N, CA and C atoms as an extended XYZ file, in Angstrom:
468
Properties=species:S:1:pos:R:3:atomname:S:1:resname:S:1:resid:I:1 pbc="F F F"
N        35.767      -22.655        4.193 N   MET     1
C        36.247      -21.573        3.261 CA  MET     1
C        35.705      -20.234        3.970 C   MET     1
N        36.631      -19.335        4.207 N   GLN     2
C        36.295      -17.998        4.697 CA  GLN     2
C        36.613      -16.935        3.620 C   GLN     2
N        35.725      -16.030        3.407 N   LEU     3
C        35.901      -14.915        2.431 CA  LEU     3
C        35.917      -13.639        3.192 C   LEU     3
N        36.764      -12.726        2.680 N   SER     4
C        36.748      -11.423        3.161 CA  SER     4
C        35.527      -10.669        2.417 C   SER     4
N        35.273       -9.471        3.019 N   ALA     5
C        34.158       -8.656        2.439 CA  ALA     5
C        34.552       -8.256        0.954 C   ALA     5
N        35.792       -7.972        0.748 N   LYS     6
C        36.214       -7.516       -0.647 CA  LYS     6
C        36.135       -8.734       -1.615 C   LYS     6
N        36.518       -9.900       -1.128 N   GLN     7
C        36.366      -11.072       -2.039 CA  GLN     7
C        34.916      -11.304       -2.423 C   GLN     7
N        34.011      -11.138       -1.346 N   TYR     8
C        32.570      -11.335       -1.588 CA  TYR     8
C        32.104      -10.315       -2.616 C   TYR     8
N        32.434       -9.107       -2.454 N   GLN     9
C        32.056       -8.041       -3.356 CA  GLN     9
C        32.492       -8.396       -4.793 C   GLN     9
N        33.668       -8.942       -4.934 N   THR    10
C        34.241       -9.333       -6.269 CA  THR    10
C        33.403      -10.470       -6.869 C   THR    10
N        33.062      -11.468       -6.029 N   ILE    11
C        32.211      -12.571       -6.402 CA  ILE    11
C        30.875      -12.082       -6.897 C   ILE    11
N        30.378      -11.173       -6.045 N   LYS    12
C        28.936      -10.597       -6.403 CA  LYS    12
C        29.022       -9.907       -7.659 C   LYS    12
N        30.058       -9.012       -7.889 N   LEU    13
C        30.089       -8.257       -9.132 CA  LEU    13
C        30.219       -9.246      -10.325 C   LEU    13
N        31.094      -10.270      -10.287 N   VAL    14
C        31.205      -11.238      -11.380 CA  VAL    14
C        29.965      -12.002      -11.597 C   VAL    14
N        29.280      -12.368      -10.609 N   THR    15
C        28.011      -13.074      -10.740 CA  THR    15
C        26.919      -12.172      -11.471 C   THR    15
N        26.888      -10.873      -11.066 N   VAL    16
C        25.984       -9.981      -11.683 CA  VAL    16
C        26.367       -9.812      -13.192 C   VAL    16
N        27.623       -9.733      -13.503 N   ILE    17
C        28.073       -9.579      -14.901 CA  ILE    17
C        27.672      -10.785      -15.768 C   ILE    17
N        27.969      -11.989      -15.165 N   VAL    18
C        27.609      -13.251      -15.870 CA  VAL    18
C        26.127      -13.342      -16.024 C   VAL    18
N        25.361      -13.033      -15.021 N   LEU    19
C        23.888      -13.188      -15.134 CA  LEU    19
C        23.369      -12.110      -16.270 C   LEU    19
N        23.964      -10.925      -16.314 N   ALA    20
C        23.529       -9.921      -17.246 CA  ALA    20
C        23.843      -10.392      -18.610 C   ALA    20
N        24.952      -11.026      -18.905 N   VAL    21
C        25.348      -11.486      -20.177 CA  VAL    21
C        24.364      -12.742      -20.564 C   VAL    21
N        24.230      -13.539      -19.607 N   ALA    22
C        23.337      -14.721      -19.810 CA  ALA    22
C        21.882      -14.334      -20.115 C   ALA    22
N        21.369      -13.368      -19.314 N   PHE    23
C        20.046      -12.831      -19.566 CA  PHE    23
C        19.912      -12.210      -20.928 C   PHE    23
N        20.835      -11.407      -21.297 N   SER    24
C        20.791      -10.800      -22.633 CA  SER    24
C        20.800      -11.806      -23.709 C   SER    24
N        21.704      -12.773      -23.625 N   GLN    25
C        21.690      -13.869      -24.674 CA  GLN    25
C        20.400      -14.689      -24.677 C   GLN    25
N        19.920      -14.948      -23.482 N   ALA    26
C        18.640      -15.754      -23.459 CA  ALA    26
C        17.540      -14.959      -24.141 C   ALA    26
N        17.528      -13.605      -23.982 N   PHE    27
C        16.479      -12.766      -24.613 CA  PHE    27
C        16.703      -12.653      -26.132 C   PHE    27
N        17.998      -12.535      -26.525 N   VAL    28
C        18.332      -12.405      -27.965 CA  VAL    28
C        17.900      -13.668      -28.674 C   VAL    28
N        18.100      -14.872      -28.051 N   PHE    29
C        17.698      -16.082      -28.603 CA  PHE    29
C        16.292      -16.556      -28.313 C   PHE    29
N        15.547      -15.580      -27.636 N   LYS    30
C        14.094      -15.747      -27.326 CA  LYS    30
C        13.909      -17.072      -26.506 C   LYS    30
N        14.823      -17.270      -25.545 N   ASN    31
C        14.725      -18.392      -24.634 CA  ASN    31
C        14.303      -17.781      -23.277 C   ASN    31
N        13.057      -17.417      -23.173 N   PHE    32
C        12.619      -16.640      -22.062 CA  PHE    32
C        12.511      -17.514      -20.683 C   PHE    32
N        12.465      -18.823      -20.891 N   PHE    33
C        12.281      -19.677      -19.729 CA  PHE    33
C        13.601      -19.862      -19.056 C   PHE    33
N        14.710      -19.441      -19.677 N   LEU    34
C        16.035      -19.620      -19.064 CA  LEU    34
C        16.285      -18.554      -17.966 C   LEU    34
N        15.602      -17.401      -18.102 N   ALA    35
C        15.866      -16.307      -17.246 CA  ALA    35
C        15.544      -16.644      -15.758 C   ALA    35
N        14.481      -17.300      -15.503 N   GLY    36
C        14.064      -17.635      -14.054 CA  GLY    36
C        15.090      -18.564      -13.432 C   GLY    36
N        15.377      -19.763      -14.069 N   PRO    37
C        16.485      -20.504      -13.402 CA  PRO    37
C        17.835      -19.870      -13.267 C   PRO    37
N        18.169      -18.996      -14.185 N   LEU    38
C        19.445      -18.219      -14.065 CA  LEU    38
C        19.413      -17.334      -12.773 C   LEU    38
N        18.321      -16.708      -12.655 N   LEU    39
C        18.170      -15.823      -11.488 CA  LEU    39
C        18.182      -16.625      -10.098 C   LEU    39
N        17.491      -17.729      -10.182 N   LEU    40
C        17.462      -18.597       -8.990 CA  LEU    40
C        18.875      -19.103       -8.683 C   LEU    40
N        19.572      -19.546       -9.698 N   VAL    41
C        21.035      -20.103       -9.457 CA  VAL    41
C        21.888      -18.987       -8.890 C   VAL    41
N        21.800      -17.745       -9.620 N   GLY    42
C        22.570      -16.694       -9.117 CA  GLY    42
C        22.339      -16.279       -7.660 C   GLY    42
N        21.018      -16.278       -7.315 N   SER    43
C        20.707      -15.872       -5.900 CA  SER    43
C        21.235      -16.979       -5.003 C   SER    43
N        21.130      -18.168       -5.304 N   ILE    44
C        21.570      -19.331       -4.385 CA  ILE    44
C        23.120      -19.229       -4.271 C   ILE    44
N        23.796      -19.010       -5.341 N   LEU    45
C        25.240      -18.777       -5.234 CA  LEU    45
C        25.629      -17.629       -4.341 C   LEU    45
N        25.001      -16.469       -4.485 N   LEU    46
C        25.295      -15.407       -3.687 CA  LEU    46
C        24.950      -15.671       -2.169 C   LEU    46
N        23.927      -16.281       -1.904 N   ILE    47
C        23.552      -16.689       -0.553 CA  ILE    47
C        24.596      -17.666        0.016 C   ILE    47
N        24.956      -18.618       -0.699 N   TYR    48
C        26.059      -19.549       -0.315 CA  TYR    48
C        27.346      -18.774        0.041 C   TYR    48
N        27.824      -17.905       -0.873 N   PHE    49
C        29.091      -17.232       -0.626 CA  PHE    49
C        28.920      -16.246        0.524 C   PHE    49
N        27.754      -15.673        0.768 N   ARG    50
C        27.536      -14.638        1.790 CA  ARG    50
C        27.615      -15.242        3.110 C   ARG    50
N        27.289      -16.564        3.264 N   LYS    51
C        27.436      -17.234        4.506 CA  LYS    51
C        28.893      -17.499        4.874 C   LYS    51
N        29.835      -17.468        3.953 N   HIS    52
C        31.190      -17.699        4.256 CA  HIS    52
C        32.055      -16.363        4.405 C   HIS    52
N        31.349      -15.278        4.547 N   VAL    53
C        32.100      -13.989        4.777 CA  VAL    53
C        32.350      -13.912        6.269 C   VAL    53
N        33.644      -13.582        6.614 N   LYS    54
C        34.047      -13.479        7.980 CA  LYS    54
C        33.924      -12.091        8.528 C   LYS    54
N        34.001      -11.088        7.640 N   ASP    55
C        34.043       -9.686        8.013 CA  ASP    55
C        32.645       -9.147        8.214 C   ASP    55
N        32.587       -7.932        8.858 N   ILE    56
C        31.328       -7.237        8.935 CA  ILE    56
C        31.049       -6.594        7.644 C   ILE    56
N        29.890       -6.827        7.092 N   MET    57
C        29.534       -6.344        5.771 CA  MET    57
C        28.847       -5.011        5.708 C   MET    57
N        28.064       -4.712        6.791 N   ILE    58
C        27.261       -3.500        6.702 CA  ILE    58
C        26.997       -3.024        8.154 C   ILE    58
N        26.861       -1.750        8.354 N   ASP    59
C        26.506       -1.254        9.657 CA  ASP    59
C        25.238       -0.455        9.549 C   ASP    59
N        24.810        0.131       10.697 N   GLU    60
C        23.478        0.818       10.788 CA  GLU    60
C        23.511        2.079        9.858 C   GLU    60
N        24.638        2.735        9.709 N   ARG    61
C        24.609        3.951        8.826 CA  ARG    61
C        24.359        3.524        7.371 C   ARG    61
N        24.772        2.427        6.962 N   ASP    62
C        24.478        1.925        5.591 CA  ASP    62
C        22.998        1.693        5.438 C   ASP    62
N        22.336        1.105        6.456 N   TYR    63
C        20.847        0.943        6.405 CA  TYR    63
C        20.151        2.278        6.346 C   TYR    63
N        20.601        3.170        7.081 N   ALA    64
C        19.975        4.548        7.091 CA  ALA    64
C        20.038        5.280        5.712 C   ALA    64
N        21.261        5.149        5.196 N   ILE    65
C        21.485        5.691        3.877 CA  ILE    65
C        20.716        4.965        2.807 C   ILE    65
N        20.686        3.665        2.857 N   ALA    66
C        19.910        2.905        1.926 CA  ALA    66
C        18.460        3.263        1.946 C   ALA    66
N        17.918        3.422        3.129 N   GLY    67
C        16.504        3.828        3.265 CA  GLY    67
C        16.199        5.076        2.576 C   GLY    67
N        17.075        6.082        2.820 N   LYS    68
C        16.835        7.434        2.215 CA  LYS    68
C        17.051        7.268        0.743 C   LYS    68
N        18.005        6.547        0.289 N   ALA    69
C        18.234        6.455       -1.131 CA  ALA    69
C        17.082        5.757       -1.839 C   ALA    69
N        16.536        4.702       -1.184 N   SER    70
C        15.410        3.913       -1.769 CA  SER    70
C        14.229        4.957       -1.864 C   SER    70
N        13.914        5.598       -0.827 N   ALA    71
C        12.714        6.522       -0.816 CA  ALA    71
C        12.926        7.566       -1.898 C   ALA    71
N        14.083        8.056       -2.108 N   PHE    72
C        14.384        9.126       -3.082 CA  PHE    72
C        14.233        8.570       -4.493 C   PHE    72
N        14.764        7.326       -4.721 N   ALA    73
C        14.676        6.692       -5.983 CA  ALA    73
C        13.263        6.427       -6.387 C   ALA    73
N        12.415        6.015       -5.397 N   ILE    74
C        11.025        5.751       -5.714 CA  ILE    74
C        10.325        7.075       -6.077 C   ILE    74
N        10.586        8.127       -5.322 N   GLN    75
C         9.950        9.357       -5.667 CA  GLN    75
C        10.360        9.933       -7.091 C   GLN    75
N        11.670        9.803       -7.360 N   VAL    76
C        12.121       10.222       -8.741 CA  VAL    76
C        11.440        9.508       -9.819 C   VAL    76
N        11.443        8.088       -9.629 N   TYR    77
C        10.805        7.327      -10.629 CA  TYR    77
C         9.350        7.680      -10.838 C   TYR    77
N         8.623        7.798       -9.751 N   CYS    78
C         7.170        8.108       -9.767 CA  CYS    78
C         6.957        9.413      -10.508 C   CYS    78
N         7.738       10.433      -10.170 N   TRP    79
C         7.498       11.690      -10.811 CA  TRP    79
C         7.824       11.682      -12.300 C   TRP    79
N         8.960       11.038      -12.687 N   LEU    80
C         9.210       10.875      -14.052 CA  LEU    80
C         8.248       10.083      -14.806 C   LEU    80
N         7.808        8.974      -14.209 N   ALA    81
C         6.841        8.177      -14.901 CA  ALA    81
C         5.501        8.909      -15.080 C   ALA    81
N         5.081        9.604      -14.097 N   VAL    82
C         3.747       10.326      -14.170 CA  VAL    82
C         3.912       11.432      -15.196 C   VAL    82
N         5.000       12.204      -15.257 N   LEU    83
C         5.120       13.271      -16.260 CA  LEU    83
C         5.180       12.537      -17.614 C   LEU    83
N         5.952       11.516      -17.864 N   SER    84
C         6.018       10.795      -19.153 CA  SER    84
C         4.680       10.258      -19.489 C   SER    84
N         3.913        9.739      -18.450 N   MET    85
C         2.610        9.210      -18.728 CA  MET    85
C         1.695       10.251      -19.339 C   MET    85
N         1.578       11.475      -18.632 N   PHE    86
C         0.816       12.536      -19.193 CA  PHE    86
C         1.186       13.001      -20.615 C   PHE    86
N         2.531       13.041      -20.872 N   LEU    87
C         2.967       13.441      -22.187 CA  LEU    87
C         2.583       12.439      -23.205 C   LEU    87
N         2.765       11.145      -22.869 N   LEU    88
C         2.362       10.108      -23.837 CA  LEU    88
C         0.912       10.015      -24.050 C   LEU    88
N         0.132       10.213      -22.983 N   TYR    89
C        -1.335       10.237      -23.236 CA  TYR    89
C        -1.786       11.297      -24.158 C   TYR    89
N        -1.066       12.450      -23.904 N   SER    90
C        -1.461       13.576      -24.828 CA  SER    90
C        -0.979       13.418      -26.201 C   SER    90
N         0.020       12.613      -26.489 N   LEU    91
C         0.453       12.414      -27.848 CA  LEU    91
C        -0.170       11.051      -28.407 C   LEU    91
N        -1.047       10.343      -27.691 N   SER    92
C        -1.551        9.153      -28.223 CA  SER    92
C        -2.396        9.205      -29.401 C   SER    92
N        -2.875       10.521      -29.787 N   ASP    93
C        -3.700       10.648      -30.964 CA  ASP    93
C        -2.765       10.516      -32.148 C   ASP    93
N        -1.591       10.970      -32.043 N   LYS    94
C        -0.573       10.803      -33.143 CA  LYS    94
C        -0.061        9.400      -33.355 C   LYS    94
N         0.170        8.677      -32.293 N   ASN    95
C         0.697        7.360      -32.359 CA  ASN    95
C        -0.028        6.540      -31.264 C   ASN    95
N        -0.829        5.554      -31.618 N   PRO    96
C        -1.586        4.689      -30.738 CA  PRO    96
C        -0.763        3.877      -29.780 C   PRO    96
N         0.554        3.669      -30.118 N   HIS    97
C         1.466        2.919      -29.289 CA  HIS    97
C         1.795        3.736      -27.958 C   HIS    97
N         1.632        5.013      -28.092 N   PHE    98
C         1.996        5.813      -26.923 CA  PHE    98
C         0.915        5.584      -25.803 C   PHE    98
N        -0.271        5.255      -26.229 N   TYR    99
C        -1.288        4.925      -25.167 CA  TYR    99
C        -0.899        3.682      -24.363 C   TYR    99
N        -0.361        2.683      -25.047 N   ILE   100
C         0.014        1.405      -24.349 CA  ILE   100
C         1.225        1.694      -23.412 C   ILE   100
N         2.203        2.505      -23.869 N   VAL   101
C         3.269        2.827      -23.043 CA  VAL   101
C         2.869        3.634      -21.779 C   VAL   101
N         2.007        4.546      -22.041 N   ALA   102
C         1.452        5.402      -20.983 CA  ALA   102
C         0.682        4.638      -19.966 C   ALA   102
N        -0.031        3.667      -20.488 N   SER   103
C        -0.871        2.815      -19.466 CA  SER   103
C         0.189        1.988      -18.685 C   SER   103
N         1.175        1.414      -19.337 N   THR   104
C         2.182        0.608      -18.604 CA  THR   104
C         2.857        1.484      -17.513 C   THR   104
N         3.188        2.675      -17.835 N   LEU   105
C         3.850        3.516      -16.824 CA  LEU   105
C         2.945        3.834      -15.755 C   LEU   105
N         1.635        4.109      -16.000 N   ALA   106
C         0.626        4.349      -14.927 CA  ALA   106
C         0.538        3.182      -13.972 C   ALA   106
N         0.337        2.000      -14.597 N   PHE   107
C         0.110        0.885      -13.724 CA  PHE   107
C         1.391        0.466      -12.995 C   PHE   107
N         2.500        0.617      -13.631 N   SER   108
C         3.831        0.290      -12.904 CA  SER   108
C         4.118        1.222      -11.721 C   SER   108
N         3.708        2.509      -11.985 N   THR   109
C         3.874        3.445      -10.856 CA  THR   109
C         2.952        3.204       -9.725 C   THR   109
N         1.763        2.980      -10.052 N   ALA   110
C         0.760        2.651       -8.999 CA  ALA   110
C         1.159        1.294       -8.215 C   ALA   110
N         1.659        0.408       -8.948 N   THR   111
C         2.106       -0.861       -8.348 CA  THR   111
C         3.353       -0.637       -7.427 C   THR   111
N         4.256        0.224       -7.918 N   LEU   112
C         5.452        0.522       -7.093 CA  LEU   112
C         5.061        1.322       -5.890 C   LEU   112
N         4.094        2.207       -5.900 N   MET   113
C         3.747        2.977       -4.729 CA  MET   113
C         3.020        2.003       -3.676 C   MET   113
N         2.122        1.115       -4.225 N   LEU   114
C         1.413        0.151       -3.316 CA  LEU   114
C         2.470       -0.849       -2.699 C   LEU   114
N         3.395       -1.315       -3.524 N   LEU   115
C         4.454       -2.143       -2.949 CA  LEU   115
C         5.253       -1.490       -1.933 C   LEU   115
N         5.538       -0.254       -2.173 N   SER   116
C         6.399        0.531       -1.165 CA  SER   116
C         5.590        0.674        0.145 C   SER   116
N         4.404        0.934        0.091 N   VAL   117
C         3.513        1.026        1.254 CA  VAL   117
C         3.449       -0.363        1.994 C   VAL   117
N         3.203       -1.471        1.199 N   ALA   118
C         3.139       -2.782        1.766 CA  ALA   118
C         4.437       -3.198        2.489 C   ALA   118
N         5.634       -2.889        1.833 N   VAL   119
C         6.844       -3.226        2.406 CA  VAL   119
C         7.081       -2.381        3.679 C   VAL   119
N         6.721       -1.109        3.672 N   PHE   120
C         6.922       -0.314        4.903 CA  PHE   120
C         6.045       -0.891        5.975 C   PHE   120
N         4.804       -1.202        5.680 N   TRP   121
C         3.953       -1.812        6.717 CA  TRP   121
C         4.499       -3.123        7.201 C   TRP   121
N         4.992       -3.926        6.362 N   TYR   122
C         5.592       -5.269        6.797 CA  TYR   122
C         6.775       -4.990        7.694 C   TYR   122
N         7.690       -4.188        7.334 N   TYR   123
C         8.851       -3.918        8.247 CA  TYR   123
C         8.409       -3.171        9.559 C   TYR   123
N         7.411       -2.491        9.497 N   ASN   124
C         6.964       -1.770       10.722 CA  ASN   124
C         6.152       -2.680       11.606 C   ASN   124
N         5.515       -3.681       11.110 N   ARG   125
C         4.584       -4.517       11.991 CA  ARG   125
C         5.118       -5.884       12.329 C   ARG   125
N         5.772       -6.597       11.441 N   VAL   126
C         6.173       -7.967       11.550 CA  VAL   126
C         7.368       -8.083       12.449 C   VAL   126
N         7.366       -9.046       13.314 N   LYS   127
C         8.555       -9.288       14.201 CA  LYS   127
C         9.718       -9.685       13.384 C   LYS   127
N        10.907       -9.521       13.943 N   LEU   128
C        12.132       -9.830       13.254 CA  LEU   128
C        12.221      -11.390       12.926 C   LEU   128
N        11.795      -12.139       13.955 N   ALA   129
C        11.939      -13.608       13.757 CA  ALA   129
C        10.994      -14.151       12.653 C   ALA   129
N         9.869      -13.532       12.427 N   ASP   130
C         8.893      -13.880       11.408 CA  ASP   130
C         9.234      -13.364       10.032 C   ASP   130
N        10.118      -12.355        9.954 N   ARG   131
C        10.367      -11.687        8.658 CA  ARG   131
C        10.965      -12.650        7.622 C   ARG   131
N        11.905      -13.523        8.007 N   LYS   132
C        12.571      -14.369        7.049 CA  LYS   132
C        11.562      -15.387        6.489 C   LYS   132
N        10.704      -15.933        7.296 N   PHE   133
C         9.639      -16.833        6.720 CA  PHE   133
C         8.701      -16.157        5.841 C   PHE   133
N         8.192      -15.030        6.265 N   VAL   134
C         7.228      -14.280        5.431 CA  VAL   134
C         7.844      -13.780        4.153 C   VAL   134
N         9.083      -13.263        4.225 N   PHE   135
C         9.865      -12.793        3.026 CA  PHE   135
C        10.044      -13.954        2.054 C   PHE   135
N        10.502      -15.063        2.669 N   SER   136
C        10.778      -16.223        1.706 CA  SER   136
C         9.494      -16.693        1.111 C   SER   136
N         8.375      -16.713        1.846 N   ALA   137
C         7.072      -17.110        1.283 CA  ALA   137
C         6.645      -16.212        0.189 C   ALA   137
N         6.848      -14.793        0.372 N   LEU   138
C         6.422      -13.837       -0.657 CA  LEU   138
C         7.219      -14.093       -1.936 C   LEU   138
N         8.532      -14.222       -1.716 N   ILE   139
C         9.371      -14.467       -2.920 CA  ILE   139
C         8.967      -15.735       -3.641 C   ILE   139
N         8.776      -16.732       -3.007 N   LEU   140
C         8.344      -18.008       -3.623 CA  LEU   140
C         7.027      -17.817       -4.295 C   LEU   140
N         6.106      -17.135       -3.674 N   LEU   141
C         4.754      -16.831       -4.310 CA  LEU   141
C         4.950      -16.057       -5.540 C   LEU   141
N         5.797      -14.975       -5.574 N   LEU   142
C         6.084      -14.103       -6.624 CA  LEU   142
C         6.626      -14.984       -7.775 C   LEU   142
N         7.661      -15.821       -7.541 N   PHE   143
C         8.251      -16.638       -8.615 CA  PHE   143
C         7.209      -17.614       -9.193 C   PHE   143
N         6.260      -18.145       -8.328 N   LEU   144
C         5.261      -19.033       -8.835 CA  LEU   144
C         4.265      -18.258       -9.803 C   LEU   144
N         3.855      -17.067       -9.353 N   VAL   145
C         2.949      -16.296      -10.152 CA  VAL   145
C         3.553      -15.909      -11.451 C   VAL   145
N         4.793      -15.502      -11.402 N   LEU   146
C         5.563      -15.128      -12.669 CA  LEU   146
C         5.680      -16.374      -13.523 C   LEU   146
N         5.982      -17.544      -13.029 N   ALA   147
C         6.087      -18.699      -13.756 CA  ALA   147
C         4.808      -19.073      -14.476 C   ALA   147
N         3.704      -18.949      -13.780 N   ILE   148
C         2.449      -19.237      -14.299 CA  ILE   148
C         2.047      -18.303      -15.424 C   ILE   148
N         2.269      -16.998      -15.177 N   ILE   149
C         2.001      -15.929      -16.175 CA  ILE   149
C         2.838      -16.193      -17.418 C   ILE   149
N         4.104      -16.515      -17.210 N   SER   150
C         4.982      -16.761      -18.391 CA  SER   150
C         4.586      -18.006      -19.231 C   SER   150
N         4.239      -19.015      -18.451 N   ILE   151
C         3.883      -20.264      -19.125 CA  ILE   151
C         2.515      -19.991      -19.946 C   ILE   151
N         1.610      -19.277      -19.372 N   MET   152
C         0.281      -18.973      -20.003 CA  MET   152
C         0.506      -18.075      -21.203 C   MET   152
N         1.403      -17.059      -21.068 N   SER   153
C         1.524      -16.089      -22.130 CA  SER   153
C         2.294      -16.644      -23.321 C   SER   153
N         3.362      -17.459      -23.012 N   PHE   154
C         4.195      -17.939      -24.123 CA  PHE   154
C         3.706      -19.221      -24.710 C   PHE   154
N         2.749      -19.849      -24.066 N   SER   155
C         2.264      -21.156      -24.611 CA  SER   155
C         1.215      -20.920      -25.702 C   SER   155
N         0.730      -19.627      -25.867 N   LYS   156
C        -0.260      -19.307      -26.897 CA  LYS   156
C         0.344      -19.284      -28.276 C   LYS   156
């Protein structure tokens, strides 16, 4: 089976839409354990279909634009999160829930910046042949940690 780039983009769009609907239904019905397997199945499907694409999917200009867009998106998120965090911390006397939201924004922003530095270091230092193995191991470790945290938090 050979797919064109346009067919693959259509498959990818449909997969994302189906996953979004399934995720939202899983959360509405409080079936939080369904989200992980759904994400895994969607990822495997997209990898399978990606291997059957015969066209060129991306060129170096796309990578350059994606790098600039990612850096800008991280900067915008960090600035908005920090400004919101300060605002919410200042209003936490009026509503104690603001303190929790502000703390979450602070920690998520710090985590995003540290992750950005780690990913930059990874791409700058690790050889291309080793990247797939290390990336796969990190993704597997992330899913394992998230699964353990989910089981521990929802089993109480």
